[in-house]
matplotlib code that plots the C-alpha trace (Angstrom):
import matplotlib.pyplot as plt

x = [-251.3, -247.9, -244.7, -241.3, -238.6, -234.9, -232.4, -228.7, -225.6, -222.7, -224.5, -226.7, -229.4, -231.1, -234.4, -237.0, -239.0, -236.1, -234.7, -231.0, -228.5, -225.3, -222.1, -219.0, -216.9, -215.8, -215.1, -217.0, -220.5, -222.6, -223.3, -222.3, -219.9, -220.0, -219.2, -219.5, -223.3, -224.5, -227.9, -229.6, -233.3, -234.9, -238.7, -241.5, -239.1, -237.4, -233.8, -233.1, -229.8, -230.0, -226.7, -223.3, -220.7, -217.1, -215.2, -213.2, -211.0, -209.4, -207.2, -207.0, -209.7, -211.7, -212.6, -215.3, -218.1, -217.3, -219.7, -219.1, -221.5, -224.3, -223.5, -220.6, -221.0, -220.9, -224.3, -225.6, -228.4, -230.0, -229.0, -230.6, -234.0, -233.0, -230.8, -232.5, -229.5, -229.4, -227.8, -225.5, -226.2, -229.3, -232.7, -232.4, -231.7, -233.1, -230.7, -232.0, -229.9, -226.5, -223.2, -220.9, -217.6, -217.6, -219.3, -221.9, -225.3, -228.2, -231.8, -231.4, -234.5, -234.4, -236.9, -238.3, -239.4, -242.7, -242.8, -243.9, -241.9, -243.5, -240.5, -242.8, -246.4, -245.6, -242.6, -242.9, -240.3, -240.8, -238.3, -238.7, -236.6, -233.9, -232.3, -228.8, -227.1, -228.4, -230.2, -230.3, -233.5, -235.2, -236.4, -239.8, -240.2, -243.4, -243.8, -247.4, -248.7, -245.3, -243.6, -240.3, -238.3, -234.5, -233.5, -229.8, -228.3, -230.9, -231.4, -234.5, -233.4, -233.3, -230.1, -229.0, -229.0, -231.2, -234.6, -235.5, -236.4, -240.0, -241.9, -245.6, -247.1, -246.7, -247.7, -244.4, -243.3, -239.7, -237.7, -233.9, -232.4, -228.9, -227.8, -224.6, -225.5, -227.5, -227.0, -226.2, -228.6, -227.1, -227.1, -228.8, -227.7, -227.2, -225.0, -222.8, -222.5, -221.5, -218.8, -217.5, -217.3, -215.6, -212.9, -212.2, -212.2, -209.8, -207.4, -207.3, -207.2, -203.9, -202.5, -203.2, -204.5, -207.7, -208.2, -211.7, -211.7, -215.2, -216.7, -217.4, -221.2, -223.1, -221.0, -218.8, -221.9, -223.4, -220.2, -219.5, -222.9, -222.3, -218.8, -219.8, -222.6, -220.4, -217.6, -220.2, -221.5, -218.1, -216.5, -213.6, -211.0, -209.2, -209.5, -211.8, -210.9, -212.2, -210.2, -210.8, -212.4, -215.2, -216.4, -216.7, -218.7, -220.9, -221.7, -222.7, -225.3, -226.6, -227.2, -229.1, -231.2, -232.5, -235.8, -234.0, -232.6, -234.1, -237.1, -235.0, -232.7, -235.6, -237.4, -234.2, -233.5, -235.5, -233.1, -229.8, -228.5, -227.1, -224.4, -222.8, -220.5, -219.0, -216.1, -215.3, -213.1, -211.2, -207.7, -204.4, -202.0, -199.2, -200.9, -200.5, -197.4, -198.2, -197.8, -200.8, -204.1, -206.7, -209.4, -209.4, -212.1, -210.4, -211.6, -212.0, -213.7, -212.1, -208.5, -208.3, -206.1, -206.3, -205.7, -207.0, -204.2, -201.6, -202.5, -202.7, -199.1, -198.0, -200.1, -200.2, -196.7, -197.7, -199.4, -201.0, -203.0, -206.4, -208.0, -211.7, -213.6, -217.2, -218.5, -218.2, -214.9, -214.6, -212.1, -208.7, -208.8, -206.5, -209.7, -210.8, -207.3, -207.5, -211.1, -210.0, -207.6, -204.9, -202.0, -198.6, -197.7, -199.5, -197.9, -199.4, -197.1, -193.7, -192.0, -194.3, -194.8, -196.7, -195.8, -199.1, -198.9, -201.9, -205.2, -207.9, -211.6, -214.4, -217.9, -220.9, -222.2, -222.8, -225.7, -226.7, -229.7, -229.2, -230.9, -233.9, -234.4, -234.3, -236.9, -239.1, -239.0, -239.8, -242.6, -244.1, -243.9, -244.5, -243.0, -243.6, -239.8, -236.7, -233.1, -230.3, -227.3, -224.4, -223.6, -221.3, -222.2, -222.4, -224.5, -226.7, -227.4, -228.6, -230.8, -232.3, -233.3, -235.0, -236.9, -238.2, -239.0, -240.5, -242.1, -242.6, -241.1, -238.9, -235.4, -232.3, -228.7, -227.1, -223.3, -221.9, -222.8, -225.4, -228.9, -232.1, -235.6, -238.3, -242.0, -243.9, -247.7, -250.0, -253.3, -256.3, -259.2, -262.6, -266.2, -268.4, -272.1, -274.5, -275.3, -271.7, -271.2, -274.3, -272.9, -269.5, -271.1, -273.3, -270.5, -269.5, -271.2, -270.6, -272.9, -275.8, -279.1, -280.6, -277.9, -279.2, -277.4, -275.2, -275.5, -278.7, -280.5, -280.2, -276.9, -273.5, -272.0, -268.6, -269.7, -271.2, -268.0, -265.8, -267.8, -267.5, -263.8, -262.9, -263.1, -261.3, -263.9, -263.9, -266.4, -266.6, -267.2, -266.7, -264.5, -266.4, -264.5, -266.5, -265.1, -264.9, -266.3, -264.7, -264.0, -266.3, -266.8, -270.3, -272.2, -273.5, -277.0, -275.6, -273.7, -276.7, -278.7, -275.9, -275.8, -279.6, -279.1, -281.0, -279.5, -278.4, -277.6, -276.2, -277.9, -276.7, -279.1, -278.9, -281.6, -279.8, -280.8, -281.1, -281.6, -284.7, -286.5, -289.6, -291.9, -290.8, -291.1, -294.6, -295.6, -294.2, -296.2, -299.4, -298.8, -298.0, -300.6, -298.5, -295.9, -296.9, -293.8, -293.3, -293.9, -290.9, -289.6, -288.2, -290.8, -292.8, -296.3, -298.6, -300.5, -298.3, -300.0, -300.2, -298.3, -301.5, -302.6, -299.4, -298.9, -302.1, -300.9, -297.5, -297.4, -295.1, -292.8, -292.0, -291.1, -289.1, -286.9, -286.3, -285.6, -283.1, -281.4, -281.3, -279.7, -277.1, -276.1, -275.9, -273.8, -271.3, -270.7, -271.2, -273.8, -276.8, -278.0, -280.0, -283.5, -286.1, -289.6, -292.4, -291.2, -287.5, -284.2, -281.9, -278.3, -277.1, -278.2, -278.3, -281.9, -283.0, -286.6, -288.0, -288.6, -291.4, -291.2, -289.8, -289.0, -287.1, -284.6, -282.0, -281.9, -279.2, -280.7, -278.6, -280.5, -283.0, -283.3, -285.5, -287.9, -289.3, -285.9, -284.9, -286.0, -284.7, -283.8, -284.0, -281.1, -280.2, -277.5, -275.6, -272.1, -270.6, -271.6, -270.5, -267.9, -270.4, -273.0, -270.7, -270.0, -273.7, -274.4, -271.8, -273.5, -276.8, -275.5, -274.3, -277.5, -279.5, -282.9, -283.8, -287.5]
y = [182.6, 180.9, 182.3, 181.8, 179.9, 180.0, 177.2, 178.1, 175.9, 177.7, 181.0, 182.4, 184.8, 187.5, 186.9, 185.6, 183.3, 181.2, 177.7, 177.7, 174.8, 176.2, 174.3, 176.5, 178.2, 176.7, 173.0, 172.6, 171.1, 168.3, 170.0, 167.5, 165.9, 163.5, 164.9, 168.0, 168.3, 171.6, 172.7, 175.9, 176.3, 179.6, 179.7, 181.7, 183.9, 180.9, 179.7, 176.0, 174.3, 170.7, 168.7, 170.0, 167.5, 167.4, 166.3, 163.1, 163.9, 167.0, 167.7, 171.5, 174.2, 172.7, 169.9, 171.9, 174.3, 178.0, 179.3, 182.9, 182.3, 181.8, 184.9, 187.3, 188.9, 185.5, 186.0, 182.6, 182.9, 185.6, 183.9, 180.5, 179.5, 175.9, 172.9, 169.5, 167.2, 163.6, 162.6, 159.6, 157.0, 158.7, 160.0, 163.0, 166.3, 169.7, 172.5, 176.1, 179.2, 177.9, 179.8, 177.9, 179.9, 178.8, 175.5, 176.5, 174.9, 176.4, 175.1, 171.5, 169.4, 165.6, 164.4, 160.9, 159.3, 160.8, 163.3, 166.8, 169.7, 173.1, 175.4, 178.4, 179.1, 178.4, 176.1, 172.4, 169.7, 165.9, 163.1, 159.8, 156.6, 156.7, 153.2, 154.5, 154.3, 154.3, 157.6, 158.7, 160.4, 162.1, 165.5, 166.8, 170.6, 172.6, 176.3, 177.4, 175.6, 174.8, 171.5, 169.7, 166.7, 166.5, 162.9, 163.1, 159.6, 156.8, 153.1, 151.7, 148.1, 146.4, 144.7, 142.6, 145.3, 148.1, 148.3, 150.1, 153.8, 154.5, 157.7, 158.7, 159.7, 163.4, 166.3, 168.0, 171.1, 169.9, 166.8, 167.1, 163.6, 162.1, 160.5, 158.7, 155.6, 157.5, 154.8, 151.7, 148.8, 146.4, 142.6, 140.4, 141.0, 137.3, 137.0, 139.9, 138.3, 135.0, 136.6, 138.7, 135.6, 133.5, 136.1, 136.6, 132.8, 132.2, 134.8, 133.7, 130.0, 130.8, 132.6, 136.1, 139.2, 140.9, 144.7, 146.0, 149.8, 150.9, 153.8, 153.2, 153.3, 151.2, 148.9, 147.8, 146.4, 144.9, 143.0, 142.0, 140.4, 138.6, 137.3, 136.4, 134.3, 132.7, 131.9, 130.2, 128.1, 127.1, 126.7, 129.0, 130.1, 132.9, 136.1, 139.0, 142.4, 145.9, 148.9, 150.2, 153.6, 154.8, 151.4, 150.0, 153.1, 152.7, 149.1, 150.2, 152.6, 149.8, 147.7, 150.6, 151.5, 148.2, 149.8, 151.4, 148.1, 145.6, 143.5, 140.3, 141.7, 143.1, 139.8, 138.0, 140.6, 138.7, 135.8, 137.4, 140.8, 140.4, 143.0, 140.8, 139.2, 135.8, 135.9, 139.7, 141.4, 144.7, 145.1, 146.0, 148.0, 145.7, 142.9, 144.8, 142.7, 139.6, 136.4, 134.4, 135.3, 137.7, 140.1, 143.7, 146.4, 149.8, 153.3, 155.5, 153.6, 155.4, 154.9, 158.7, 158.7, 157.4, 153.8, 152.2, 154.0, 153.1, 149.4, 149.6, 150.8, 147.7, 145.1, 146.4, 145.1, 141.4, 139.4, 137.1, 140.0, 141.3, 144.8, 144.6, 147.9, 147.6, 151.0, 154.2, 156.0, 159.8, 160.9, 161.8, 159.1, 156.0, 153.8, 155.6, 155.0, 151.3, 151.0, 152.8, 150.1, 148.0, 150.4, 149.0, 152.0, 154.9, 158.2, 159.8, 162.8, 163.8, 161.8, 158.8, 156.0, 152.7, 149.6, 147.8, 144.1, 142.9, 141.7, 144.2, 143.2, 145.7, 144.9, 147.2, 147.0, 150.7, 152.0, 154.4, 153.5, 152.6, 154.0, 151.8, 152.9, 156.6, 156.0, 154.1, 156.9, 159.5, 157.5, 157.0, 160.7, 162.3, 165.7, 168.7, 169.2, 167.3, 168.5, 165.9, 166.4, 164.2, 162.5, 162.5, 164.9, 162.5, 160.0, 162.7, 163.8, 160.3, 160.0, 163.5, 162.2, 159.2, 161.2, 163.6, 161.1, 158.3, 160.3, 163.7, 165.6, 168.6, 167.7, 169.8, 168.9, 172.2, 172.7, 174.7, 178.4, 177.7, 179.1, 177.2, 178.7, 176.4, 177.6, 176.9, 176.9, 178.5, 177.1, 179.3, 178.0, 178.6, 177.6, 175.9, 176.0, 173.1, 173.8, 173.6, 170.3, 168.8, 169.8, 168.4, 165.0, 164.8, 165.3, 161.7, 160.1, 156.6, 157.0, 154.7, 156.3, 154.9, 156.2, 159.0, 162.3, 162.3, 166.1, 167.3, 170.5, 171.9, 171.2, 169.9, 167.5, 166.0, 162.6, 164.1, 166.0, 163.0, 160.8, 163.3, 164.1, 160.4, 160.2, 162.3, 164.3, 167.6, 170.3, 173.9, 176.7, 180.4, 181.8, 184.5, 186.9, 189.6, 192.2, 191.1, 187.6, 184.2, 183.3, 180.6, 178.6, 178.9, 177.5, 179.7, 179.9, 180.9, 183.8, 185.0, 185.0, 186.9, 189.5, 189.6, 189.1, 187.1, 184.1, 184.6, 181.5, 180.7, 177.9, 176.1, 174.2, 171.9, 169.9, 166.6, 164.2, 160.5, 157.7, 155.5, 152.8, 153.7, 151.6, 153.6, 156.9, 156.2, 155.1, 158.3, 160.4, 158.5, 158.6, 162.3, 163.4, 165.2, 167.8, 169.2, 170.2, 168.7, 170.7, 172.9, 172.5, 175.7, 176.7, 179.7, 178.3, 180.7, 178.0, 175.0, 172.0, 171.6, 168.8, 167.1, 167.0, 165.8, 163.1, 161.4, 161.3, 159.7, 156.3, 153.2, 154.2, 157.5, 155.7, 153.1, 155.7, 157.5, 154.1, 153.3, 156.6, 156.0, 152.6, 153.9, 156.7, 154.3, 151.8, 154.3, 156.7, 154.3, 156.6, 155.7, 159.3, 159.8, 161.2, 159.7, 161.2, 160.5, 163.3, 163.8, 162.5, 164.6, 164.2, 167.1, 170.2, 168.3, 167.7, 165.7, 165.8, 164.5, 167.4, 167.3, 170.9, 171.0, 174.7, 174.3, 177.2, 174.9, 172.5, 172.8, 172.4, 170.0, 169.9, 167.2, 164.2, 161.2, 162.4, 159.0, 157.7, 160.6, 161.8, 164.8, 165.3, 168.9, 169.2, 172.0, 172.3, 174.9, 176.1, 174.3, 170.9, 171.6, 168.8, 166.3, 167.5, 167.2, 163.6, 162.8, 164.5, 162.4, 159.3, 160.5, 160.8, 157.2, 155.7, 153.6, 152.2, 148.6, 148.9]
z = [-148.6, -148.3, -147.1, -148.6, -146.7, -147.6, -146.9, -146.7, -146.2, -144.5, -144.1, -141.4, -142.5, -140.5, -142.3, -139.9, -142.3, -143.6, -143.3, -143.2, -143.5, -141.8, -141.5, -141.4, -144.1, -147.4, -146.7, -143.5, -143.1, -144.5, -147.8, -150.4, -148.0, -145.0, -141.6, -139.4, -139.7, -138.2, -139.4, -138.3, -139.2, -138.9, -139.4, -138.0, -136.0, -134.3, -134.9, -134.1, -134.4, -135.4, -134.8, -134.2, -135.4, -136.4, -139.5, -139.0, -142.0, -140.6, -137.5, -137.8, -137.4, -140.3, -138.0, -136.3, -137.4, -137.4, -134.8, -135.7, -138.6, -136.1, -134.1, -134.8, -131.4, -129.6, -128.0, -128.7, -126.2, -128.4, -131.7, -131.0, -129.6, -128.8, -129.8, -130.1, -129.6, -130.6, -127.3, -127.1, -124.4, -123.0, -124.2, -126.5, -124.8, -125.7, -124.9, -124.5, -124.2, -125.4, -124.8, -127.1, -126.4, -122.8, -123.5, -120.9, -121.3, -119.5, -119.2, -120.3, -120.8, -121.3, -124.0, -124.1, -127.4, -128.7, -125.9, -127.1, -125.6, -125.9, -126.1, -126.4, -127.4, -131.1, -131.2, -130.2, -130.5, -130.6, -130.8, -132.7, -132.5, -135.2, -134.7, -135.5, -132.1, -128.6, -127.9, -131.6, -132.5, -135.5, -134.5, -135.4, -135.1, -135.6, -135.6, -136.0, -139.1, -140.5, -139.7, -140.5, -139.6, -139.3, -139.4, -138.4, -138.8, -138.9, -139.9, -141.4, -140.9, -137.4, -136.4, -133.5, -130.8, -132.1, -133.8, -137.0, -137.1, -136.1, -136.8, -137.1, -140.4, -140.3, -142.6, -143.4, -145.3, -145.3, -144.5, -144.1, -144.4, -144.4, -147.6, -146.6, -148.7, -151.3, -154.0, -152.0, -151.5, -149.0, -149.3, -146.8, -143.2, -142.7, -145.8, -144.6, -141.1, -142.6, -144.7, -141.8, -139.4, -142.1, -142.7, -138.9, -138.2, -141.0, -139.8, -136.1, -137.2, -139.0, -135.9, -137.0, -135.2, -136.2, -135.8, -135.9, -135.8, -134.6, -132.8, -129.2, -129.7, -132.1, -134.3, -131.4, -129.5, -132.7, -133.7, -130.1, -129.9, -133.2, -132.3, -128.7, -130.1, -132.7, -130.2, -127.9, -130.7, -132.1, -128.7, -129.7, -127.1, -129.0, -126.8, -128.0, -126.6, -126.8, -125.8, -122.3, -121.6, -123.8, -125.1, -121.6, -120.6, -123.6, -122.7, -119.3, -120.8, -123.1, -120.0, -118.3, -121.3, -122.5, -123.5, -126.5, -127.8, -130.2, -129.4, -129.2, -126.5, -124.5, -124.6, -123.3, -120.7, -118.0, -118.1, -119.3, -120.3, -123.8, -123.1, -120.4, -123.0, -122.2, -124.5, -124.7, -122.2, -121.8, -123.4, -121.8, -123.9, -123.0, -125.0, -128.4, -129.3, -127.3, -129.3, -130.5, -132.3, -130.9, -131.9, -130.9, -131.1, -131.0, -131.5, -133.5, -136.4, -139.4, -138.0, -138.0, -134.8, -131.3, -130.2, -133.5, -135.4, -132.8, -133.1, -136.9, -137.0, -135.1, -136.9, -140.5, -141.5, -140.9, -143.7, -141.1, -139.6, -140.7, -140.6, -141.2, -141.8, -140.9, -141.7, -143.7, -143.7, -144.5, -147.2, -145.6, -143.0, -143.0, -143.2, -146.4, -148.0, -147.1, -148.6, -151.8, -152.8, -151.2, -150.6, -149.8, -147.7, -146.1, -145.3, -142.2, -142.4, -143.7, -140.9, -140.5, -143.0, -142.4, -144.3, -145.2, -145.8, -143.7, -145.2, -145.7, -145.4, -146.0, -144.9, -144.6, -141.0, -141.0, -138.9, -141.6, -143.8, -147.4, -150.5, -150.1, -146.6, -147.6, -150.3, -147.9, -145.4, -148.0, -149.4, -146.0, -144.9, -148.3, -147.4, -149.6, -150.0, -149.3, -148.6, -148.7, -146.4, -145.2, -148.5, -151.5, -154.3, -157.3, -155.3, -153.9, -157.5, -158.4, -155.3, -156.1, -159.5, -158.1, -155.5, -158.0, -160.8, -158.6, -155.7, -157.4, -154.4, -155.1, -153.8, -153.1, -152.2, -151.6, -151.2, -148.3, -148.6, -151.3, -150.6, -151.3, -151.2, -149.8, -149.7, -146.5, -146.4, -143.8, -142.6, -141.9, -139.8, -141.5, -140.8, -143.4, -143.9, -144.0, -147.6, -148.6, -146.8, -148.5, -151.9, -150.9, -150.1, -153.1, -155.6, -155.2, -158.2, -157.0, -154.0, -154.0, -155.1, -151.9, -149.6, -147.4, -147.0, -143.9, -143.3, -141.5, -142.3, -138.8, -137.1, -138.1, -135.5, -135.2, -136.5, -139.7, -140.5, -139.8, -142.1, -144.9, -144.5, -144.3, -148.1, -150.6, -152.6, -154.4, -154.0, -155.1, -152.6, -152.0, -149.2, -147.6, -145.4, -143.5, -141.2, -137.5, -138.4, -138.8, -142.5, -143.9, -147.0, -148.4, -151.4, -154.2, -152.7, -149.3, -151.0, -152.9, -149.7, -147.9, -150.7, -151.1, -154.8, -157.4, -159.1, -162.8, -164.7, -168.2, -169.9, -173.1, -175.4, -178.4, -180.2, -180.9, -183.7, -182.9, -185.5, -184.9, -186.9, -188.9, -186.7, -183.6, -185.4, -186.5, -183.1, -181.6, -184.1, -183.2, -179.4, -179.2, -181.8, -184.3, -183.8, -180.4, -178.4, -175.0, -171.8, -171.0, -174.5, -176.2, -178.8, -180.0, -179.7, -177.9, -175.9, -175.2, -173.7, -169.9, -168.1, -167.1, -170.7, -172.0, -169.4, -170.4, -174.1, -173.6, -175.0, -174.8, -177.7, -176.0, -172.8, -174.7, -176.3, -172.9, -171.3, -174.1, -173.5, -169.8, -170.1, -172.5, -170.1, -167.1, -169.0, -170.4, -167.5, -164.5, -163.0, -160.9, -160.2, -163.4, -162.6, -164.9, -165.2, -167.7, -170.1, -169.6, -168.2, -166.0, -164.8, -162.7, -164.7, -168.0, -169.2, -172.3, -173.7, -177.0, -179.3, -181.8, -182.9, -186.5, -186.1, -182.8, -182.6, -181.0, -183.9, -186.6, -190.1, -192.1, -195.4, -196.4, -194.0, -193.7, -191.0, -190.6, -189.4, -187.2, -183.7, -181.8, -178.1, -177.0, -174.4, -172.0, -169.3, -167.2, -168.1, -165.1, -166.5, -170.1, -170.2, -168.9, -171.4, -174.4, -173.4, -173.1, -176.5, -178.1, -176.8, -178.1, -181.6, -181.5, -180.2, -182.6, -181.6, -182.1, -181.2]

ax = plt.figure().add_subplot(projection="3d")
ax.plot(x, y, z, "-o")
ax.set_aspect("equal")
plt.show()
């Protein structure tokens, strides 16, 4: 009843029921590497593109995805159903009908958090707070009965300016999650902040300059808040700058979208906007070589080019200066080379060489979640399958092992151009009969014997079904599918009635010996009056006694032995649903009666025995209760009477 789904990195398939991870040819994409995420999911006849990034380690055509893999003809309106975009600076945006070649976007819908957008009659999209940067969102997509979440970049730990990721508990066939820090578990946030402030203060106190390469959105605001607060408390006068342009524009959006920020900032907003920094101001390029200490936030964060690289060339040769790297740096960037060791020189190209004598300080203020955060999210959502993207291959392999061993969830971390098959289930709505629901409820052995059935004989209302389904129980039923009728689950009796058939059952029987003391055996003989079989007992006598006749003859020893057996069952199997009558015990289909027929056909002859120290219980049960019956028979054999 399921359908197969295929996931592919770097390859777009024409199959309708597939999930594809697409990212460009050869080295492109987030398959076993960090950067240039571009994921195309095709499921239920819909094709959705999640993310469309670039690789910070390349400056040539490898920097961007190869869009020809989505549509060779260039007709992206036909190739893609929609693009849920994790928009920067504003609520997430859903693009429909994308024409990439002319960068023409048609039919743009803004999505607020937890707002469900019905793209068509089967496809719905919902955004959840990701906590990575302003406007970042996890995207939930559902097509029919199949559902998935694409996390993009997210953070499970709140910081100074943003809260932690928030998502509802969803039933998912697939979760595609980033794994940038697949094996890293970060130290305390306060310990990292103290170390960062200590390094910066020490540098400027000695007259040095501090370069903090950051991206315009996220870490720049986080560290500006930290330094601004520290400067205020310490009454420091050293100037703090951030480069003009994009960072200033980003701060403007933070002021506008206070609702997306941390709880602390929202609470203080009534008296002061935290992004109106007291000690941070814009930077003029003429101040690059100005004398005296200062702190400068410059973009981009990995020193892959731009103003941060320009300033690095000027400040790197001085031993007094400090470069602090607050986040992840992709291989191939200057930032990655600095983090990999302390180089004395960096060759940018054949004509440019940078003499590196400055201090290098690395501290993880990355907005990406760590390994603990990833495991916490997976444990909370419990998806049926997981695909890891945006990570380093050796670390992804370790995280995959943890996910499968600790959570028992199948996990994949495909490389670019590698296909992965992911099954997706399909739900069929069925009706259920009253009889089936009553059986479903009664299978819970721990129900009190005095607890009434919650399902009526006439109608099934919403409250009754809710009470039953609120607990996890198991019941057996038969799926009945009739032409031009709704499928329904019925009990065995319902099916027999529908087919107008008689019930045929298979019964098992065994006459089980039980050791008793001579005094009890003699009392039993006197009470019953010899070797008359009990009513309903398997025997060959032509005129067995009637129940009324037998009931009058049952004595105390007989009841004592049944009571002993009942107490033994209740103590060993924790069951309070044993039915006790004057002549037998019953649990489900298992019945036990004292057998006084020496020629009982269900008794195994084991040679000579001391009849005065042995009694027999004639037991019968249905095949469906065979496991329970064998357990009870084992207990019978071990019973020894003390009466």
